[in-house]
N, C-alpha and C positions, 0 to 999 in steps of 0.2 A: 500465065498461070499464077494462082496464089501459092504461097508456100505449102498450105495444106494439100492442095491439088497436086503439087509437084511431088511431095512425099508419097502420097497415096498412089500416084502413077507408078512408082517403083514397085508397089505391091501388085499392080496390074501387069507388071513386066512389059511396060511400054515406055519408050523414050519420052522425056519431058522437054520443055523449052530450054532447060539447062539442068545440070546435075543437082539433085537435092543435097543439102548440106546439113549435117548435125554438128553442133559445137555446144557442149554443156547441156544437152537435152536430157542427159541422165548421168548417173554417178560414175560412169566409165567412159565419158566423152568430154570431160571437162579440163580444167587447167589448175595447177597448183597455185594456191594463194600467193606463194613466194614469187612466182613468175608473172603473176597478173599485173602488178603495177608497172613493171618494166615494159610489158607489152603495150599497155595504154600509153606510156610515154613515147615509145617508138612509133606509135600510130599518130602522135601529135594530139592526143585526147587529154582533156583536163584530168588532173589527179582526183581519184575518188577512193574512199576507204575500201579495203578488201574485206568482204563479208564471207566468212567461211561457212558455207552451208553444209559441208560434209566434214565434221570434225575428225573422223578417223583418217581420211585421206588428205585432209586440209585443202579441199577444193574451193575455189572462189566462185561466188555468183558473178556471172558475166553480164555486164550491163547492156542495155539495148543499143547504145552507140557502137559497141564492138560487134554485136550480132548483126547490126545493119551494115557495118563496114565489110564484114566477111560474107554477107548475103546468106545468113543462117536461116534455115527453114523450120527449126524445131524449138520447142520450149518444154521445160519440165513442169509438171503440175505444181510442184512445190513453190514455183515462182509466184503463185497467186496468194501466198500466205506470208505471215510474219514480216510485213512491210513496215510495221510500227517499230520504232527504236526500242520500245520496252522489252522486245524479245532478244536484244543483242547486248553484249557486254564487251568492254575493251579487253584485248589480249595481245600478246606479242608472239609472233612466229619464231621458230627456231633460228632463222636468219637475222632476227632483230627487228623485222618490220612490224609496225603496229597493224592490228586487224580487229574485226568484230567477230565474236564467237557466240553461237546460240547460248542463252542463259542456262538452258537445261543440260548442257553438255560442256560446261566450262571446266577445262583442265585445272588441276592444282599441282603445285610443286611437291615432290616427294623425294627428298635427297637430291641426287644428281639427275633425276628424271621427272617427267610429267606423268600424271595419272588421271584417269576419269573413274569415278565411283558410281555404282548403282544406287538406287534409292535406299537400299539396305545398308549402305556404307562400304560394301565390298569393293575392292579395286577390281575392275573388269577390263581395263585397258592401260597400257603403259607405253610411253615413248622415251626411250633412252636418249641421253645426250648425244647429239650428232645425227639423230634420226629425224625424219620429216613425216612420219605417220605412226599411228598407234598399233600395237599388237594386242591380241587377246591374251588374257592372263588367267581366266577361270573357265572351266568346262563342267557344266552341272552334273553330267553323268559319268565323269571320268573315274571316280572312285566309288565303289559300292554299288548296290543294285539301284537301277533307275526307277523312278516313279512316273509312269507315263501320264498319269492324271495331272501332273504338274508342268507339262511341257510349256503350255502357254503362260502360266504363272511365272515361269522362269525366263521368259523373253527379256525381262528387264535386267537379268543377272548375267548376261553375256554380251560381248561387245557388239556384234553385228545387228542384233535386234534391240539391244538396250540403249544404243546411242543413235537417236533419230535425226534425220534431216528435216527441214520444214516440210509440212506444217507441224510435225512433232506435237507437243502437248498444247499448242495454240488452238487446236480443234478438239472440242469435247463431245461432238455428236455427229452422226451422219448428215444431219441437216446443215450444220455449219460447214462440213466438208463439201457438200453439194453446192451451197451458196458461193463458197470461194471458187470452186471449179467453174461455176456458171459465169462469174465475173471475169475470170481469166479468159474463158472461151470468147466472151463478147469483146474483149480488149485486144485480141491479136488474130492475125490471119495465119499464124504459124501452126504447124501440126503439134499437138500436145501429147506428151508421153506421160503416162501414169506408171509410177514405179510400184510394183506389187511385191515382187520377191518370189514367194512360193518355192524356195529352195528345198531340195531333197538331199542329195549327196552332201551338200555343204552344211545343211542343218545337222546331219549326223556328225560331221566334223566339228561343228560349233559346240555340240553337246558332249561328245565323247573324246574329242581331240582327233586330229586327222589320222595319226598312225593307228590309234585304237579302233576307229570306225572302219578303216580299210581292213584291219584284221578281222573285225566282226563280220564284215561282208563275206569273207572267205570261210570263217570257222563256225559261225553261228547264224545262218540265214533266217531261221525261225525268229530269233530275237530281233533281227533287223526288220523283218516284215512287220512284226508287232509295232516297232517304233514308227516305221513309215506309215502304217495304217492310221495310227493315232495322229501323226503329223498331218497327213492329207485331210483328215476330218477337220482339223483346225484351219488349214489353208482354204478348204472349200467354204467353210463358214465365213472366214474373213473375206474371201473373194466375193461372196454374195453381198456382204456389207459394203465393200469397197466399190464394186461396180454398180450396186444399187444407188450409190451416192454420185459417182463421177462418170458412170458409163456414157451418158449422153454428151459429155463434154471433152472426152479424150479420144484420140485416134489410134493410139498404140498402147498396149499394156505390156510392160516389161517384166518378165520373170528372170530369175537368176539361178545358175548352177554351174560353177566352174568344173566341168567334167574332164578337162585336159591339163596336161603339163607340157613342158617345152619339147619333149621327145615323143609325145603321143598321149592317148587317153590315160586317165588315172585308173580306169577300170576297163575290162574287156567288153566288146559288144554283147557277149552272152550275159554278162553280169548286168549291163545296162538294160538289156531286154527283160531280164527277170525282175529286177528291183525297181527300175525307174521309168521305163517307157510306158507301162500301163498307167502309172500315176500322173506322168506328164500329160498323157492323152486325156485323162479324166479332167484335169484342171483346165487344159487349153480348150477342150470342147465346151466345158461349162462357161468359160469366159465368153466365147462367141455366142452362146445361148443367152447370156445376160446383157450383152451390149454389142453394138456393131464395131468391134475393135479388131485390130490386127495383133497377132501374138509374136512378140520378139523374145528371144532368149539371150541373155548375156552369158557367154560361155567361152572362157579363155582356153588357150592351148591348142595342141595338135589333135583336134577332134574329128578329123576327116573320116576315120573308120566308123564313127557313130552317126554321121550325117544322114545316111539312108534311114536309120531308125528314128531319128529326130523328125525327118520329113514324114515318115509313116505315122508318127504320133500327132501330126498336125501343125508343125511349126511353120510360121510364115517367114521369119527373119532371124538371122543369127548375127551376133555382135560379140567381140570386136573384130573377128576375122584375123587372127594373129598370124600374119604372113611369115613371121620369123620362126614359127614352130614347125616341126617336122610334118610334112604332108600338106602344108597349107599354102602351096604355090597358087597364085591367083588365077592364072590361065587354066590350070587343071580344075580348080574348084568351079570356075565359071562353066567350063565345058561339061562337067559331070553333074552339076547341081543347079546351073543357072536357070533352068526352067521351073524349078521347084522351090528355090529359096531366094529371099532377098539378102544380099550381102550388105550388112549395115556396118561398114568399117573396112579395114584392109587398105585404106587410102594412103597411109604413110606409116612406115615402120618406126615405132617409138623406142625400140630397144637400142638401136644403133644409129639409124639414119637421122632422125629428127634431133637428137641431142648432139651428135658428133659430126654430121655432114656439113658441107658448105652449102650456102643457099642455092647455088646453081645445081649442085648434086641433088638437093631435095626437089627442086623443080623438075628435073629429069625423072627422078624416081616416082614422083606423084603422077606425072603424065603417063608413065608406063603402067602404073597401077590402075589409073582410070581407063586406059585403053584396054586393059585386060578385063575389068569388071563392069564397065558401063554399057557396052553394046546391048541393045534390045531391052534396056531398062533393068530393073531388079537390083539397083545399086544405090545406096545412100552414102555419100562421102563422109567419112570420119577417119581420123587417125586411129591407130590401134591403141585403144584405151586412153588414159589421161595423159595430158602434157605435164611432165614433171618439172620440178623447180629449177633444174639445171639446163633447161632448153633456152638458147638465146632467142630473144624476140625476133631477130632478123630471120631465123629459121622458120618460126611460126608464120610470119608474113609471107615468106617464100612459098610455103605450103599452100596457103590460100590463094596466092597469085597464080600458082600452077593450076589450081582447080578452076579459077576464073578463065584462064587462057584456054584450058581444055574445053570448057563449056562454050 
């Protein structure tokens, strides 16, 4: 099987020649730039500069030699862009390692911390001393009445939509985006993931702040519906533009909405059904009408109570399958939802096991997760979310050795 065939077999819920593997195929399956040079050294690979393609989380671009070593079957669409050095600038990670950062999101010192500014000059992200990721600092609709006609205009003024990964501003037209996607498709047998977003609950939290938006959901539903209606209109317009350009060249489109927390969903099933399910269904249905893509939702936390509603909305795959959260035990998820959902993740716990376990513990844990999630297909191996900077390279290697031995 090719990598593309292997990944797509998971969506057909049939076994492949081996487990399909994702590593750095999207912004929640990667590795911290601080950890990446040590991993390359442990693999005996030549030293290469760490390119930080996600400035907020400080994730590294994983080079082809590492992808080949771990038999990775996925690639993120952004890998086809910004390959010229003019898009990168020298920077230094919090741990002191040199790296390359996109020129359009270059942090600047601000007292004892680092900040990133919007084009207006407003500080929209800050990283305090000792931290290894940026936090949002400004919420456009937090104070005063919101102007819904300015939602898209204000994308540049808050962190998660204002700080782009490649291609970022290197692409100025749908034609350029399509050309880059076509070149990438022709260059690789790997399944290509296109990152779209289309966030709903999270966009409310980005604009109003998390606590404020959760209160609005409970106390002012009419106001929330107005916001979400205006937002979905923008998402659908952008979806048409995005898939109109890259639809023939990608296999999976990734939406995002962190609906869960450590101990369960952020919102009740009733609230999800009222505010979010119809709008998810509208976007996911339209995506399939525009291109032959599979729909994946990045959704952290203990979201098991919401899974039947997500399935009914038309979801194909859920990621990262946070097995350390309440209700997310792998055997039970597979038994109850294995015929309806692809589990893209859940292969290794990154909260405790990957950073703190011994290599043999990790091998045992990974084999157990694969035994729970892999039977009859419907599983793409990925650790739960990104590999953080404190993970020893021996543990990462043990994780992928266990996947290979299971396969």
